[in-house]
N, C-alpha and C positions, 0 to 999 in steps of 0.2 A: 037726813044725813046730817051729822054734826060737822060745824065747822072745824077745819084743821086747826090745830094750835101750834104746829112744828111745820116748817118749810119742807122737812123730808115728807111730810104725811100728804101735802098737796099733788094730786093727782091730774092727770089731763082733763078728767071730768070736772074736777073742782074747777079748773082755771076755766073750760067751755061754760059752765054753769055761772062764774063771776062776770063772764065776759058777754053772758046771755045768750049764747049760742047753742041752739036746740040740738041741732044735726051736725056738728062741723065735718066738712069733707075731709078726705084723705089729704089733700094740699093743707088744709086749715090746722090739721092734726099735727102735720110734719113742721108747720111753720110754729105752732103753739110749742111743740117741744125743743125746737130752737130757742124760742124767747123763754123758756123756763130756764134752760141752760145758761142764755144770757145773764137772765135777771139772778141767778145764782152768782153768777161771776162777780155781776156786780155789787151784790150783796157783800159777797168776801172782800172785795177790793175796795170799799168805802169804808166798812166796819173794821177791818184788819183782822177779821175773826176766821179762824180755820172750819173748813167743813164740819168737823165734829164739834164743835161749838157753838154753832149758828142754831140749832135747835134748843138751846139754853134760853132762847131769847124769842118769847112768842110774839114780842112787839115789832118782830121784822116779815111778819106773815104779810100784813097789810101792804107794807112797801114792796114787798115781793111780787105781790100781785098786780100792785099799781104800775111797777116796772113793766111785767108783761103786758098790761092793756097798753100802755103806751106803745110799745113796740107793736101790738097789733094793729092799734089804731091808726098808726102812721106808716103802715108798710106799703100802703098803695102810693105815697109819697115819694116813697124811695124807688118803687119800681119804675115810675113815671119819668121820675128825672133820668134813670138811667135809659130810658128809650129816647129821651131827648139828645143823648150825646152820641 
């Protein structure tokens, strides 16, 4: 499989591969879908680009994946903090 060059081409499977998840659980898949939507919103907010303009910038693919990775890596810290309150 070739690497996506547009954010709209990135699938859940691409994200799972990027995060090195062999068989994500249904819960992880749901989390990844949320993180993908959040990362796209962040890309739009930071760049000021509209959704249809984002795919014109292949250089946004890696930052998009990094945003998802950061959210995935830090999800347990958020859950643990919520349990403390």
